[in-house]
N, C-alpha and C positions, 0 to 999 in steps of 0.2 A: 812299062811292061804290062802285057795283058794277062789277066787271070781268069780262070774258070771256077765258077762256084760249084762246089760239090757238097750236097747234103749228106750227112751221116747220121743215121738214127742211133740214139743213145737213151739210157734211162734218165729220169728227171734229175736225180742227185748228181749224176755224172755230168750232165749239161751245166748245172750250177757250178760245179767244181771247175770245169773247163772255162766257163765264162769269167770266173774269178781269176784263174791262172793266166788266161790270155784275154785281157780286156780289149774290146774293139773287134775289128775283123781279124780272123785267124789266117794269116798269110804263111804258107809253109813252102818249103822247097827241099831239095836233096840234102842241104846242109844240116837239117835238124833230124833228130830221131823220129819225131812224129811224122815229118814229111816223108822220110824214107819208108816208114812203116805203111803209110797210106798209099804211096806209089806202088808198093809191093802188092797191096790189096786190090788195086784197080784191075778190072777185067773188061774185055770187049763184050762177050756174051756168055751166057751160061751154057755149059755143055749138057748133052742129054743125061749123063750120069748125075750131074748136079740136080737136074729137075726131078730125078727119082728120089734123091735124098732130101728134097725140100720139105716134105711133110715132117721129117724128123726134127727139123730146125724151126718150124713155124711157131711152136709154143714159146721157145726162147726169144724169137724175133718179135713176137707180140708184146713182150715186156719192154721193148725199146719204144717208148711212147713219145719221146721228145727228139729233137734233132739239133745238130750244130751244123753250121755252114763254114767250110774251110775254103780258102782261095788257093788254088794251085797255079803255078806259072804255066801259061799257055805255051807248050812246047810241042809242035806238031810231031816231031820224031818220037817223043816219049809216048804220046797218046795214040799214035799209029800202032805202036807195039803193044800198048797196055789196054787202052780203052778209056772210057769216061765214067764208068759206073762201078759201084762196090756192091757185090752180091750179098745176099742175106748171111751166108756163112761167115764172110769176112767182116760184115758189119758187127756181128756178134763178137768176133775176135777183137775188133777195135774197141768195143765197149768193155770187154774183159780186160784189155790192156789198161784202160783208164781206171777200172775198178781196182786192179792190182796196185796202181799208183796211189789211189786213195787209201787203201788199206796199209800200204807201206808208209805213207805219211802219218796216218793215225797211229801206227805202231811206234814210229819215232817220237811222236808227241806223247804217247803213253809212257814210254821210257823216260822221257824228260820230266814229265809231271810226277811220276812215282819217285824219282830221285830227289825231288824237292818237297815231297810230302803230300802231294795231291793224289786224288784217286784217278783210276783209268776212266771212270764214268765222267769225271769233270773234263778230262782231256778230250773225250769223244764229243761231249756237249760243246766245248769251246771250238773244236774243229768244225762242227756243224754250224755254229754261229758265225765263224769267220767266213765260211763259204756259202752262207745263206741257205743251208740245207735244213729243211723243216722236219724235225724228228716226228715220226708216226704219220707223216703225210708223204714225204719223198722217200723215206726209208725208215725202218724201225731202229730204235736204239739197240735192241737185242741183236738184230742182224749185223750191225756194225761191230758190236762187242764180240759176237761169235766169230766174225771174219778176222778180227784183230787177234783173237785167241788162237785160231788156227794158224795164222801167219806166224805168231810167236812160237808155237809148238813146232812148226816146220823149220824155223830157224834153229831151234835147239837140236832137233833131230839131224839136220844137215851139219851143224857144227860138231856134233858128236861123231858123225861119220867121217868128217874131214880131219879131225884131230889125230895126230900120229899116236900109235900105241908105243908105250915104253917097253923096251926089251932089255934084258940083262945080257951084257956082253962080257 
């Protein structure tokens, strides 16, 4: 099967996380969540509306200093309809998707560590060590800690909204 190489810009710590999660070449297809997500992001060309909004996204896009290369199955039908490139706005969405996965994994690790008596800081440091993320070079410890805290607070808030209220009958 033939594949098409598709570069996707990401932040440095996101690239390191992805490289550790998917060692070697990243081959994706419709069968995976990542593959489906990337297929949805493909576009032929930018619309005139998109070009007007480009300045608003440029600062966020400039933070994506690294890139990953994914291999997509070469399917003429699919690419005739979708195109071969990922625009800036959707590149940011893909990076955000992976950042959310990172924070979700950090949160799980923090829960596990605190249950056995270790600190959240130790959990974050071990996560970074496992994925070869250099603290204060790739991302700051404070940024990861704050993101994990926000994620934890959102979980609490969502859990409180979902739980049924008891009523006396």
